[in-house]
N, CA, C and O atoms as a Maestro MAE file, in Angstrom:
{
 s_m_m2io_version
 :::
 2.0.0
}

f_m_ct {
 s_m_title
 :::
 protein
 m_atom[344] {
  # First column is atom index #
  i_m_mmod_type
  r_m_x_coord
  r_m_y_coord
  r_m_z_coord
  i_m_residue_number
  s_m_chain_name
  s_m_pdb_residue_name
  s_m_pdb_atom_name
  i_m_atomic_number
  :::
  1 25 0.764 -1.056 0.060 1 A "MET " " N  " 7
  2 3 0.024 0.021 0.022 1 A "MET " " CA " 6
  3 2 0.957 1.278 0.084 1 A "MET " " C  " 6
  4 15 0.636 2.280 -0.555 1 A "MET " " O  " 8
  5 25 2.100 1.257 0.832 2 A "LYS " " N  " 7
  6 3 2.877 2.428 0.989 2 A "LYS " " CA " 6
  7 2 3.451 2.854 -0.620 2 A "LYS " " C  " 6
  8 15 3.648 3.974 -1.091 2 A "LYS " " O  " 8
  9 25 3.626 1.514 -1.232 3 A "THR " " N  " 7
  10 3 4.266 1.986 -2.532 3 A "THR " " CA " 6
  11 2 3.230 2.636 -3.489 3 A "THR " " C  " 6
  12 15 3.470 3.679 -4.097 3 A "THR " " O  " 8
  13 25 2.125 1.988 -3.576 4 A "ARG " " N  " 7
  14 3 1.182 2.784 -4.489 4 A "ARG " " CA " 6
  15 2 1.008 4.080 -3.874 4 A "ARG " " C  " 6
  16 15 0.790 4.898 -4.768 4 A "ARG " " O  " 8
  17 25 1.009 4.607 -2.757 5 A "THR " " N  " 7
  18 3 0.941 5.979 -2.207 5 A "THR " " CA " 6
  19 2 2.229 6.891 -2.681 5 A "THR " " C  " 6
  20 15 2.260 8.038 -3.128 5 A "THR " " O  " 8
  21 25 3.236 5.984 -2.424 6 A "LEU " " N  " 7
  22 3 4.512 6.776 -2.901 6 A "LEU " " CA " 6
  23 2 4.661 6.949 -4.587 6 A "LEU " " C  " 6
  24 15 5.292 7.878 -5.091 6 A "LEU " " O  " 8
  25 25 4.036 5.996 -5.293 7 A "PHE " " N  " 7
  26 3 4.298 5.960 -6.724 7 A "PHE " " CA " 6
  27 2 3.200 7.250 -7.110 7 A "PHE " " C  " 6
  28 15 3.694 8.174 -7.757 7 A "PHE " " O  " 8
  29 25 1.848 7.343 -6.770 8 A "ALA " " N  " 7
  30 3 1.086 8.330 -6.720 8 A "ALA " " CA " 6
  31 2 1.505 9.849 -6.412 8 A "ALA " " C  " 6
  32 15 1.222 10.811 -7.127 8 A "ALA " " O  " 8
  33 25 2.069 9.876 -5.484 9 A "THR " " N  " 7
  34 3 2.673 11.074 -5.116 9 A "THR " " CA " 6
  35 2 3.811 11.613 -5.916 9 A "THR " " C  " 6
  36 15 3.978 12.818 -6.105 9 A "THR " " O  " 8
  37 25 4.545 10.725 -6.351 10 A "ALA " " N  " 7
  38 3 5.598 11.033 -7.421 10 A "ALA " " CA " 6
  39 2 5.081 11.324 -8.526 10 A "ALA " " C  " 6
  40 15 5.450 12.382 -9.035 10 A "ALA " " O  " 8
  41 25 4.312 10.690 -9.075 11 A "LEU " " N  " 7
  42 3 3.763 10.865 -10.508 11 A "LEU " " CA " 6
  43 2 2.898 12.608 -10.331 11 A "LEU " " C  " 6
  44 15 2.867 13.536 -11.139 11 A "LEU " " O  " 8
  45 25 2.450 12.520 -9.309 12 A "ALA " " N  " 7
  46 3 1.571 14.063 -9.358 12 A "ALA " " CA " 6
  47 2 2.603 15.331 -9.202 12 A "ALA " " C  " 6
  48 15 2.390 16.449 -9.671 12 A "ALA " " O  " 8
  49 25 3.629 14.985 -8.537 13 A "VAL " " N  " 7
  50 3 4.754 16.123 -8.291 13 A "VAL " " CA " 6
  51 2 5.301 16.309 -9.867 13 A "VAL " " C  " 6
  52 15 5.448 17.397 -10.424 13 A "VAL " " O  " 8
  53 25 5.623 14.728 -10.572 14 A "LEU " " N  " 7
  54 3 6.283 14.940 -11.743 14 A "LEU " " CA " 6
  55 2 5.243 15.851 -12.919 14 A "LEU " " C  " 6
  56 15 5.568 16.649 -13.798 14 A "LEU " " O  " 8
  57 25 4.165 15.442 -12.580 15 A "SER " " N  " 7
  58 3 2.861 16.216 -13.507 15 A "SER " " CA " 6
  59 2 2.740 17.602 -13.310 15 A "SER " " C  " 6
  60 15 2.588 18.415 -14.222 15 A "SER " " O  " 8
  61 25 2.814 17.893 -11.981 16 A "LEU " " N  " 7
  62 3 2.830 19.328 -11.636 16 A "LEU " " CA " 6
  63 2 4.113 20.081 -12.184 16 A "LEU " " C  " 6
  64 15 3.939 21.186 -12.698 16 A "LEU " " O  " 8
  65 25 5.183 19.635 -12.119 17 A "SER " " N  " 7
  66 3 6.459 20.249 -12.574 17 A "SER " " CA " 6
  67 2 6.531 20.516 -14.074 17 A "SER " " C  " 6
  68 15 6.956 21.558 -14.574 17 A "SER " " O  " 8
  69 25 6.019 19.348 -14.802 18 A "ALA " " N  " 7
  70 3 6.075 19.463 -16.376 18 A "ALA " " CA " 6
  71 2 5.149 20.505 -16.548 18 A "ALA " " C  " 6
  72 15 5.521 21.449 -17.245 18 A "ALA " " O  " 8
  73 25 3.866 20.542 -15.995 19 A "SER " " N  " 7
  74 3 2.975 21.744 -16.194 19 A "SER " " CA " 6
  75 2 3.300 23.005 -15.994 19 A "SER " " C  " 6
  76 15 2.826 23.923 -16.663 19 A "SER " " O  " 8
  77 25 4.186 23.164 -15.005 20 A "LEU " " N  " 7
  78 3 4.559 24.597 -14.717 20 A "LEU " " CA " 6
  79 2 5.516 24.857 -15.508 20 A "LEU " " C  " 6
  80 15 5.549 26.051 -15.806 20 A "LEU " " O  " 8
  81 25 6.658 23.962 -16.174 21 A "THR " " N  " 7
  82 3 7.578 24.222 -16.987 21 A "THR " " CA " 6
  83 2 6.590 24.655 -18.418 21 A "THR " " C  " 6
  84 15 6.699 25.724 -19.020 21 A "THR " " O  " 8
  85 25 6.001 23.973 -18.633 22 A "THR " " N  " 7
  86 3 5.062 24.381 -20.117 22 A "THR " " CA " 6
  87 2 4.359 25.606 -20.076 22 A "THR " " C  " 6
  88 15 4.289 26.327 -21.071 22 A "THR " " O  " 8
  89 25 3.691 25.969 -18.701 23 A "LEU " " N  " 7
  90 3 3.262 27.152 -18.545 23 A "LEU " " CA " 6
  91 2 4.266 28.354 -18.537 23 A "LEU " " C  " 6
  92 15 3.848 29.475 -18.825 23 A "LEU " " O  " 8
  93 25 5.341 28.185 -18.275 24 A "ALA " " N  " 7
  94 3 6.500 29.095 -17.993 24 A "ALA " " CA " 6
  95 2 6.981 29.477 -19.548 24 A "ALA " " C  " 6
  96 15 7.099 30.624 -19.981 24 A "ALA " " O  " 8
  97 25 7.243 28.170 -20.323 25 A "HIS " " N  " 7
  98 3 7.575 28.652 -21.813 25 A "HIS " " CA " 6
  99 2 6.507 29.168 -22.666 25 A "HIS " " C  " 6
  100 15 6.815 29.657 -23.753 25 A "HIS " " O  " 8
  101 25 5.222 29.113 -22.276 26 A "SER " " N  " 7
  102 3 4.344 29.970 -23.165 26 A "SER " " CA " 6
  103 2 4.136 31.262 -22.683 26 A "SER " " C  " 6
  104 15 3.502 32.105 -23.318 26 A "SER " " O  " 8
  105 25 4.664 31.468 -21.542 27 A "ALA " " N  " 7
  106 3 4.419 32.665 -20.810 27 A "ALA " " CA " 6
  107 2 5.104 33.699 -21.599 27 A "ALA " " C  " 6
  108 15 5.889 33.337 -22.476 27 A "ALA " " O  " 8
  109 25 4.893 34.949 -21.382 28 A "GLU " " N  " 7
  110 3 5.640 36.047 -21.924 28 A "GLU " " CA " 6
  111 2 6.809 36.340 -21.147 28 A "GLU " " C  " 6
  112 15 6.774 36.240 -19.920 28 A "GLU " " O  " 8
  113 25 7.981 36.739 -21.845 29 A "ALA " " N  " 7
  114 3 9.128 36.847 -21.143 29 A "ALA " " CA " 6
  115 2 9.307 38.314 -20.546 29 A "ALA " " C  " 6
  116 15 8.775 39.160 -21.266 29 A "ALA " " O  " 8
  117 25 9.939 38.834 -19.379 30 A "THR " " N  " 7
  118 3 10.155 40.000 -19.025 30 A "THR " " CA " 6
  119 2 11.449 40.275 -19.448 30 A "THR " " C  " 6
  120 15 12.420 39.696 -18.962 30 A "THR " " O  " 8
  121 25 11.548 41.265 -20.471 31 A "PRO " " N  " 7
  122 3 12.896 41.730 -20.787 31 A "PRO " " CA " 6
  123 2 13.877 42.294 -19.752 31 A "PRO " " C  " 6
  124 15 13.409 42.913 -18.796 31 A "PRO " " O  " 8
  125 25 15.285 42.118 -19.875 32 A "TYR " " N  " 7
  126 3 16.071 42.197 -19.120 32 A "TYR " " CA " 6
  127 2 16.501 43.613 -19.313 32 A "TYR " " C  " 6
  128 15 16.721 43.973 -20.470 32 A "TYR " " O  " 8
  129 25 16.665 44.548 -18.240 33 A "ARG " " N  " 7
  130 3 17.361 45.727 -18.288 33 A "ARG " " CA " 6
  131 2 18.748 45.754 -17.590 33 A "ARG " " C  " 6
  132 15 18.932 44.973 -16.657 33 A "ARG " " O  " 8
  133 25 19.584 46.470 -17.919 34 A "TYR " " N  " 7
  134 3 21.060 46.371 -17.777 34 A "TYR " " CA " 6
  135 2 20.930 47.034 -16.021 34 A "TYR " " C  " 6
  136 15 20.362 48.054 -15.630 34 A "TYR " " O  " 8
  137 25 21.601 46.123 -15.345 35 A "GLY " " N  " 7
  138 3 21.622 46.631 -13.705 35 A "GLY " " CA " 6
  139 2 20.555 46.091 -13.152 35 A "GLY " " C  " 6
  140 15 20.297 46.392 -11.987 35 A "GLY " " O  " 8
  141 25 19.828 45.305 -13.772 36 A "GLN " " N  " 7
  142 3 18.534 44.550 -12.986 36 A "GLN " " CA " 6
  143 2 18.927 43.671 -11.944 36 A "GLN " " C  " 6
  144 15 19.676 42.748 -12.266 36 A "GLN " " O  " 8
  145 25 18.543 43.779 -10.665 37 A "ASN " " N  " 7
  146 3 18.643 42.827 -9.767 37 A "ASN " " CA " 6
  147 2 17.778 41.399 -10.094 37 A "ASN " " C  " 6
  148 15 16.561 41.440 -10.277 37 A "ASN " " O  " 8
  149 25 18.401 40.381 -10.136 38 A "LEU " " N  " 7
  150 3 17.835 39.339 -10.647 38 A "LEU " " CA " 6
  151 2 17.427 37.978 -9.213 38 A "LEU " " C  " 6
  152 15 18.405 37.627 -8.554 38 A "LEU " " O  " 8
  153 25 16.659 37.619 -9.011 39 A "ASP " " N  " 7
  154 3 16.350 36.484 -8.163 39 A "ASP " " CA " 6
  155 2 16.280 35.282 -8.667 39 A "ASP " " C  " 6
  156 15 15.174 34.787 -8.884 39 A "ASP " " O  " 8
  157 25 17.470 34.582 -8.949 40 A "ILE " " N  " 7
  158 3 17.647 33.401 -9.545 40 A "ILE " " CA " 6
  159 2 17.682 32.348 -8.447 40 A "ILE " " C  " 6
  160 15 18.660 32.552 -7.728 40 A "ILE " " O  " 8
  161 25 16.974 31.303 -8.061 41 A "ALA " " N  " 7
  162 3 17.339 30.060 -7.257 41 A "ALA " " CA " 6
  163 2 17.796 28.953 -8.156 41 A "ALA " " C  " 6
  164 15 18.858 28.366 -7.953 41 A "ALA " " O  " 8
  165 25 16.974 28.662 -9.173 42 A "LYS " " N  " 7
  166 3 17.301 27.687 -10.146 42 A "LYS " " CA " 6
  167 2 16.835 28.062 -11.385 42 A "LYS " " C  " 6
  168 15 15.745 28.589 -11.611 42 A "LYS " " O  " 8
  169 25 17.928 27.697 -12.405 43 A "VAL " " N  " 7
  170 3 17.674 27.731 -13.779 43 A "VAL " " CA " 6
  171 2 16.903 26.326 -14.243 43 A "VAL " " C  " 6
  172 15 17.280 25.234 -13.816 43 A "VAL " " O  " 8
  173 25 15.810 26.471 -15.141 44 A "ILE " " N  " 7
  174 3 14.899 25.553 -15.626 44 A "ILE " " CA " 6
  175 2 15.348 25.345 -16.794 44 A "ILE " " C  " 6
  176 15 15.834 24.236 -17.019 44 A "ILE " " O  " 8
  177 25 15.318 26.104 -17.595 45 A "SER " " N  " 7
  178 3 15.654 25.971 -18.825 45 A "SER " " CA " 6
  179 2 16.249 27.265 -19.565 45 A "SER " " C  " 6
  180 15 16.013 28.363 -19.059 45 A "SER " " O  " 8
  181 25 17.021 27.184 -20.757 46 A "ILE " " N  " 7
  182 3 17.586 28.601 -21.565 46 A "ILE " " CA " 6
  183 2 17.304 27.944 -22.948 46 A "ILE " " C  " 6
  184 15 17.720 26.849 -23.326 46 A "ILE " " O  " 8
  185 25 16.394 28.956 -23.738 47 A "ASP " " N  " 7
  186 3 15.940 28.597 -25.143 47 A "ASP " " CA " 6
  187 2 16.484 29.980 -25.737 47 A "ASP " " C  " 6
  188 15 16.289 31.112 -25.291 47 A "ASP " " O  " 8
  189 25 17.339 29.522 -27.047 48 A "VAL " " N  " 7
  190 3 18.046 30.543 -27.878 48 A "VAL " " CA " 6
  191 2 17.748 30.028 -29.158 48 A "VAL " " C  " 6
  192 15 18.041 28.914 -29.594 48 A "VAL " " O  " 8
  193 25 17.001 31.149 -29.844 49 A "PRO " " N  " 7
  194 3 16.779 30.975 -31.268 49 A "PRO " " CA " 6
  195 2 17.924 30.448 -32.148 49 A "PRO " " C  " 6
  196 15 19.020 31.006 -32.090 49 A "PRO " " O  " 8
  197 25 17.717 29.391 -32.968 50 A "ASN " " N  " 7
  198 3 18.507 28.913 -33.896 50 A "ASN " " CA " 6
  199 2 18.701 29.865 -35.294 50 A "ASN " " C  " 6
  200 15 17.660 30.029 -35.930 50 A "ASN " " O  " 8
  201 25 19.664 30.370 -35.720 51 A "ARG " " N  " 7
  202 3 19.636 31.319 -36.910 51 A "ARG " " CA " 6
  203 2 20.747 30.718 -37.786 51 A "ARG " " C  " 6
  204 15 21.726 30.178 -37.269 51 A "ARG " " O  " 8
  205 25 20.600 30.808 -39.020 52 A "PRO " " N  " 7
  206 3 22.114 30.605 -39.863 52 A "PRO " " CA " 6
  207 2 22.923 31.480 -39.975 52 A "PRO " " C  " 6
  208 15 24.099 31.282 -40.280 52 A "PRO " " O  " 8
  209 25 22.438 32.539 -39.754 53 A "GLN " " N  " 7
  210 3 23.651 33.822 -39.788 53 A "GLN " " CA " 6
  211 2 23.981 34.373 -38.480 53 A "GLN " " C  " 6
  212 15 23.405 33.952 -37.478 53 A "GLN " " O  " 8
  213 25 24.895 35.313 -38.415 54 A "CYS " " N  " 7
  214 3 25.446 35.754 -37.099 54 A "CYS " " CA " 6
  215 2 24.539 37.153 -36.823 54 A "CYS " " C  " 6
  216 15 24.593 38.099 -37.608 54 A "CYS " " O  " 8
  217 25 23.838 37.163 -35.810 55 A "GLU " " N  " 7
  218 3 22.763 38.302 -35.530 55 A "GLU " " CA " 6
  219 2 22.285 38.242 -33.998 55 A "GLU " " C  " 6
  220 15 22.217 37.261 -33.258 55 A "GLU " " O  " 8
  221 25 22.028 39.361 -33.789 56 A "VAL " " N  " 7
  222 3 21.453 39.272 -32.514 56 A "VAL " " CA " 6
  223 2 20.224 38.679 -32.181 56 A "VAL " " C  " 6
  224 15 19.253 39.041 -32.845 56 A "VAL " " O  " 8
  225 25 20.025 37.676 -31.112 57 A "VAL " " N  " 7
  226 3 18.826 37.112 -30.952 57 A "VAL " " CA " 6
  227 2 18.169 37.381 -29.507 57 A "VAL " " C  " 6
  228 15 18.886 37.767 -28.584 57 A "VAL " " O  " 8
  229 25 17.149 37.225 -29.378 58 A "THR " " N  " 7
  230 3 16.217 37.204 -28.047 58 A "THR " " CA " 6
  231 2 16.232 35.701 -27.554 58 A "THR " " C  " 6
  232 15 15.570 34.800 -28.068 58 A "THR " " O  " 8
  233 25 17.084 35.569 -26.484 59 A "ALA " " N  " 7
  234 3 16.908 34.205 -25.603 59 A "ALA " " CA " 6
  235 2 15.859 34.318 -24.371 59 A "ALA " " C  " 6
  236 15 15.613 35.388 -23.813 59 A "ALA " " O  " 8
  237 25 15.400 33.345 -24.094 60 A "LYS " " N  " 7
  238 3 14.678 33.272 -22.969 60 A "LYS " " CA " 6
  239 2 15.221 32.218 -21.883 60 A "LYS " " C  " 6
  240 15 15.554 31.093 -22.254 60 A "LYS " " O  " 8
  241 25 15.285 32.521 -20.816 61 A "MET " " N  " 7
  242 3 15.815 31.925 -19.572 61 A "MET " " CA " 6
  243 2 14.569 31.753 -18.539 61 A "MET " " C  " 6
  244 15 14.163 32.704 -17.873 61 A "MET " " O  " 8
  245 25 14.019 30.491 -18.470 62 A "THR " " N  " 7
  246 3 13.149 30.182 -17.704 62 A "THR " " CA " 6
  247 2 13.635 29.732 -16.137 62 A "THR " " C  " 6
  248 15 14.416 28.781 -16.094 62 A "THR " " O  " 8
  249 25 13.288 30.257 -15.034 63 A "TYR " " N  " 7
  250 3 14.041 30.042 -13.812 63 A "TYR " " CA " 6
  251 2 12.914 29.804 -12.760 63 A "TYR " " C  " 6
  252 15 11.735 29.881 -13.108 63 A "TYR " " O  " 8
  253 25 13.313 29.479 -11.312 64 A "ARG " " N  " 7
  254 3 12.657 29.770 -10.220 64 A "ARG " " CA " 6
  255 2 13.287 30.705 -9.431 64 A "ARG " " C  " 6
  256 15 14.511 30.707 -9.302 64 A "ARG " " O  " 8
  257 25 12.424 31.654 -8.787 65 A "ASN " " N  " 7
  258 3 12.855 32.582 -7.729 65 A "ASN " " CA " 6
  259 2 13.189 31.957 -6.448 65 A "ASN " " C  " 6
  260 15 13.149 30.734 -6.318 65 A "ASN " " O  " 8
  261 25 13.489 32.679 -5.582 66 A "SER " " N  " 7
  262 3 13.710 32.207 -4.101 66 A "SER " " CA " 6
  263 2 12.351 31.870 -3.402 66 A "SER " " C  " 6
  264 15 12.259 30.892 -2.659 66 A "SER " " O  " 8
  265 25 11.418 32.610 -3.628 67 A "ALA " " N  " 7
  266 3 9.777 32.111 -3.416 67 A "ALA " " CA " 6
  267 2 9.415 30.975 -4.091 67 A "ALA " " C  " 6
  268 15 8.249 30.610 -3.942 67 A "ALA " " O  " 8
  269 25 10.194 30.278 -4.857 68 A "GLY " " N  " 7
  270 3 9.583 29.322 -5.858 68 A "GLY " " CA " 6
  271 2 8.667 29.478 -7.069 68 A "GLY " " C  " 6
  272 15 8.175 28.501 -7.634 68 A "GLY " " O  " 8
  273 25 8.423 30.922 -7.504 69 A "ASP " " N  " 7
  274 3 7.795 31.350 -8.369 69 A "ASP " " CA " 6
  275 2 8.313 30.869 -9.669 69 A "ASP " " C  " 6
  276 15 9.539 30.970 -9.613 69 A "ASP " " O  " 8
  277 25 7.930 30.372 -10.860 70 A "VAL " " N  " 7
  278 3 8.487 30.192 -12.091 70 A "VAL " " CA " 6
  279 2 8.612 31.465 -12.868 70 A "VAL " " C  " 6
  280 15 7.511 32.015 -12.894 70 A "VAL " " O  " 8
  281 25 9.516 32.142 -13.504 71 A "GLU " " N  " 7
  282 3 9.407 33.439 -14.098 71 A "GLU " " CA " 6
  283 2 10.443 33.230 -15.442 71 A "GLU " " C  " 6
  284 15 11.356 32.404 -15.421 71 A "GLU " " O  " 8
  285 25 10.191 34.006 -16.475 72 A "VAL " " N  " 7
  286 3 10.744 33.767 -17.545 72 A "VAL " " CA " 6
  287 2 11.506 35.252 -18.037 72 A "VAL " " C  " 6
  288 15 10.943 36.330 -17.844 72 A "VAL " " O  " 8
  289 25 12.476 35.177 -18.510 73 A "LEU " " N  " 7
  290 3 13.482 36.449 -18.541 73 A "LEU " " CA " 6
  291 2 13.785 36.411 -20.036 73 A "LEU " " C  " 6
  292 15 14.060 35.314 -20.523 73 A "LEU " " O  " 8
  293 25 13.760 37.630 -20.912 74 A "GLY " " N  " 7
  294 3 14.237 37.611 -22.291 74 A "GLY " " CA " 6
  295 2 15.346 38.629 -22.238 74 A "GLY " " C  " 6
  296 15 15.323 39.752 -21.735 74 A "GLY " " O  " 8
  297 25 16.491 37.892 -22.970 75 A "TYR " " N  " 7
  298 3 17.595 38.827 -23.009 75 A "TYR " " CA " 6
  299 2 17.975 38.599 -24.401 75 A "TYR " " C  " 6
  300 15 17.491 37.707 -25.099 75 A "TYR " " O  " 8
  301 25 19.132 39.699 -24.895 76 A "GLU " " N  " 7
  302 3 19.675 39.605 -26.109 76 A "GLU " " CA " 6
  303 2 21.016 38.819 -26.019 76 A "GLU " " C  " 6
  304 15 21.599 38.806 -24.935 76 A "GLU " " O  " 8
  305 25 21.504 38.211 -27.008 77 A "GLN " " N  " 7
  306 3 22.960 37.662 -27.446 77 A "GLN " " CA " 6
  307 2 23.017 37.278 -28.710 77 A "GLN " " C  " 6
  308 15 22.058 37.108 -29.462 77 A "GLN " " O  " 8
  309 25 24.353 37.115 -28.987 78 A "LEU " " N  " 7
  310 3 24.414 36.756 -30.524 78 A "LEU " " CA " 6
  311 2 24.241 35.414 -30.575 78 A "LEU " " C  " 6
  312 15 24.608 34.592 -29.736 78 A "LEU " " O  " 8
  313 25 23.500 35.171 -31.892 79 A "SER " " N  " 7
  314 3 23.530 33.568 -32.407 79 A "SER " " CA " 6
  315 2 24.465 32.878 -32.120 79 A "SER " " C  " 6
  316 15 25.482 33.284 -31.558 79 A "SER " " O  " 8
  317 25 24.153 31.283 -32.609 80 A "SER " " N  " 7
  318 3 25.432 30.315 -32.227 80 A "SER " " CA " 6
  319 2 26.255 30.699 -33.704 80 A "SER " " C  " 6
  320 15 27.484 30.700 -33.779 80 A "SER " " O  " 8
  321 25 25.520 30.959 -34.629 81 A "ALA " " N  " 7
  322 3 26.360 31.299 -35.909 81 A "ALA " " CA " 6
  323 2 27.645 31.897 -35.768 81 A "ALA " " C  " 6
  324 15 28.697 31.575 -36.321 81 A "ALA " " O  " 8
  325 25 27.405 32.866 -34.903 82 A "CYS " " N  " 7
  326 3 28.745 34.029 -34.741 82 A "CYS " " CA " 6
  327 2 29.979 33.249 -34.255 82 A "CYS " " C  " 6
  328 15 31.072 33.722 -34.566 82 A "CYS " " O  " 8
  329 25 29.948 32.128 -33.540 83 A "ALA " " N  " 7
  330 3 30.824 31.173 -32.984 83 A "ALA " " CA " 6
  331 2 31.750 30.662 -34.049 83 A "ALA " " C  " 6
  332 15 32.942 30.587 -33.750 83 A "ALA " " O  " 8
  333 25 31.336 30.270 -35.351 84 A "ASN " " N  " 7
  334 3 31.741 29.795 -36.279 84 A "ASN " " CA " 6
  335 2 32.618 30.759 -37.075 84 A "ASN " " C  " 6
  336 15 33.640 30.392 -37.656 84 A "ASN " " O  " 8
  337 25 32.120 32.126 -37.069 85 A "GLN " " N  " 7
  338 3 33.036 33.183 -37.731 85 A "GLN " " CA " 6
  339 2 34.291 33.480 -37.084 85 A "GLN " " C  " 6
  340 15 34.409 33.273 -35.876 85 A "GLN " " O  " 8
  341 25 35.433 34.040 -37.913 86 A "ASN " " N  " 7
  342 3 36.654 34.668 -37.535 86 A "ASN " " CA " 6
  343 2 36.297 36.056 -37.199 86 A "ASN " " C  " 6
  344 15 37.167 36.846 -36.832 86 A "ASN " " O  " 8
  :::
 }
 m_bond[343] {
  # First column is bond index #
  i_m_from
  i_m_to
  i_m_order
  :::
  1 1 2 1
  2 2 3 1
  3 3 4 2
  4 3 5 1
  5 5 6 1
  6 6 7 1
  7 7 8 2
  8 7 9 1
  9 9 10 1
  10 10 11 1
  11 11 12 2
  12 11 13 1
  13 13 14 1
  14 14 15 1
  15 15 16 2
  16 15 17 1
  17 17 18 1
  18 18 19 1
  19 19 20 2
  20 19 21 1
  21 21 22 1
  22 22 23 1
  23 23 24 2
  24 23 25 1
  25 25 26 1
  26 26 27 1
  27 27 28 2
  28 27 29 1
  29 29 30 1
  30 30 31 1
  31 31 32 2
  32 31 33 1
  33 33 34 1
  34 34 35 1
  35 35 36 2
  36 35 37 1
  37 37 38 1
  38 38 39 1
  39 39 40 2
  40 39 41 1
  41 41 42 1
  42 42 43 1
  43 43 44 2
  44 43 45 1
  45 45 46 1
  46 46 47 1
  47 47 48 2
  48 47 49 1
  49 49 50 1
  50 50 51 1
  51 51 52 2
  52 51 53 1
  53 53 54 1
  54 54 55 1
  55 55 56 2
  56 55 57 1
  57 57 58 1
  58 58 59 1
  59 59 60 2
  60 59 61 1
  61 61 62 1
  62 62 63 1
  63 63 64 2
  64 63 65 1
  65 65 66 1
  66 66 67 1
  67 67 68 2
  68 67 69 1
  69 69 70 1
  70 70 71 1
  71 71 72 2
  72 71 73 1
  73 73 74 1
  74 74 75 1
  75 75 76 2
  76 75 77 1
  77 77 78 1
  78 78 79 1
  79 79 80 2
  80 79 81 1
  81 81 82 1
  82 82 83 1
  83 83 84 2
  84 83 85 1
  85 85 86 1
  86 86 87 1
  87 87 88 2
  88 87 89 1
  89 89 90 1
  90 90 91 1
  91 91 92 2
  92 91 93 1
  93 93 94 1
  94 94 95 1
  95 95 96 2
  96 95 97 1
  97 97 98 1
  98 98 99 1
  99 99 100 2
  100 99 101 1
  101 101 102 1
  102 102 103 1
  103 103 104 2
  104 103 105 1
  105 105 106 1
  106 106 107 1
  107 107 108 2
  108 107 109 1
  109 109 110 1
  110 110 111 1
  111 111 112 2
  112 111 113 1
  113 113 114 1
  114 114 115 1
  115 115 116 2
  116 115 117 1
  117 117 118 1
  118 118 119 1
  119 119 120 2
  120 119 121 1
  121 121 122 1
  122 122 123 1
  123 123 124 2
  124 123 125 1
  125 125 126 1
  126 126 127 1
  127 127 128 2
  128 127 129 1
  129 129 130 1
  130 130 131 1
  131 131 132 2
  132 131 133 1
  133 133 134 1
  134 134 135 1
  135 135 136 2
  136 135 137 1
  137 137 138 1
  138 138 139 1
  139 139 140 2
  140 139 141 1
  141 141 142 1
  142 142 143 1
  143 143 144 2
  144 143 145 1
  145 145 146 1
  146 146 147 1
  147 147 148 2
  148 147 149 1
  149 149 150 1
  150 150 151 1
  151 151 152 2
  152 151 153 1
  153 153 154 1
  154 154 155 1
  155 155 156 2
  156 155 157 1
  157 157 158 1
  158 158 159 1
  159 159 160 2
  160 159 161 1
  161 161 162 1
  162 162 163 1
  163 163 164 2
  164 163 165 1
  165 165 166 1
  166 166 167 1
  167 167 168 2
  168 167 169 1
  169 169 170 1
  170 170 171 1
  171 171 172 2
  172 171 173 1
  173 173 174 1
  174 174 175 1
  175 175 176 2
  176 175 177 1
  177 177 178 1
  178 178 179 1
  179 179 180 2
  180 179 181 1
  181 181 182 1
  182 182 183 1
  183 183 184 2
  184 183 185 1
  185 185 186 1
  186 186 187 1
  187 187 188 2
  188 187 189 1
  189 189 190 1
  190 190 191 1
  191 191 192 2
  192 191 193 1
  193 193 194 1
  194 194 195 1
  195 195 196 2
  196 195 197 1
  197 197 198 1
  198 198 199 1
  199 199 200 2
  200 199 201 1
  201 201 202 1
  202 202 203 1
  203 203 204 2
  204 203 205 1
  205 205 206 1
  206 206 207 1
  207 207 208 2
  208 207 209 1
  209 209 210 1
  210 210 211 1
  211 211 212 2
  212 211 213 1
  213 213 214 1
  214 214 215 1
  215 215 216 2
  216 215 217 1
  217 217 218 1
  218 218 219 1
  219 219 220 2
  220 219 221 1
  221 221 222 1
  222 222 223 1
  223 223 224 2
  224 223 225 1
  225 225 226 1
  226 226 227 1
  227 227 228 2
  228 227 229 1
  229 229 230 1
  230 230 231 1
  231 231 232 2
  232 231 233 1
  233 233 234 1
  234 234 235 1
  235 235 236 2
  236 235 237 1
  237 237 238 1
  238 238 239 1
  239 239 240 2
  240 239 241 1
  241 241 242 1
  242 242 243 1
  243 243 244 2
  244 243 245 1
  245 245 246 1
  246 246 247 1
  247 247 248 2
  248 247 249 1
  249 249 250 1
  250 250 251 1
  251 251 252 2
  252 251 253 1
  253 253 254 1
  254 254 255 1
  255 255 256 2
  256 255 257 1
  257 257 258 1
  258 258 259 1
  259 259 260 2
  260 259 261 1
  261 261 262 1
  262 262 263 1
  263 263 264 2
  264 263 265 1
  265 265 266 1
  266 266 267 1
  267 267 268 2
  268 267 269 1
  269 269 270 1
  270 270 271 1
  271 271 272 2
  272 271 273 1
  273 273 274 1
  274 274 275 1
  275 275 276 2
  276 275 277 1
  277 277 278 1
  278 278 279 1
  279 279 280 2
  280 279 281 1
  281 281 282 1
  282 282 283 1
  283 283 284 2
  284 283 285 1
  285 285 286 1
  286 286 287 1
  287 287 288 2
  288 287 289 1
  289 289 290 1
  290 290 291 1
  291 291 292 2
  292 291 293 1
  293 293 294 1
  294 294 295 1
  295 295 296 2
  296 295 297 1
  297 297 298 1
  298 298 299 1
  299 299 300 2
  300 299 301 1
  301 301 302 1
  302 302 303 1
  303 303 304 2
  304 303 305 1
  305 305 306 1
  306 306 307 1
  307 307 308 2
  308 307 309 1
  309 309 310 1
  310 310 311 1
  311 311 312 2
  312 311 313 1
  313 313 314 1
  314 314 315 1
  315 315 316 2
  316 315 317 1
  317 317 318 1
  318 318 319 1
  319 319 320 2
  320 319 321 1
  321 321 322 1
  322 322 323 1
  323 323 324 2
  324 323 325 1
  325 325 326 1
  326 326 327 1
  327 327 328 2
  328 327 329 1
  329 329 330 1
  330 330 331 1
  331 331 332 2
  332 331 333 1
  333 333 334 1
  334 334 335 1
  335 335 336 2
  336 335 337 1
  337 337 338 1
  338 338 339 1
  339 339 340 2
  340 339 341 1
  341 341 342 1
  342 342 343 1
  343 343 344 2
  :::
 }
}
């Protein structure tokens, strides 16, 4: 009986975590401002658009803050194509 309860609890936690991550990926990203204080307890994912040419792209970082809330931050960086150029 304990095994079933443990399995059901683990499944519920896994499902909730996946739904929060999906919700955060679909959420609008807050744009980063230079000098902004960030409260990042754990990075969940970083999504960078894949572009064939070297250009500035807007990446999104999904993270949990110290209160446990999931947030999405948008910031600009060079595309990965820039690393292959001299």
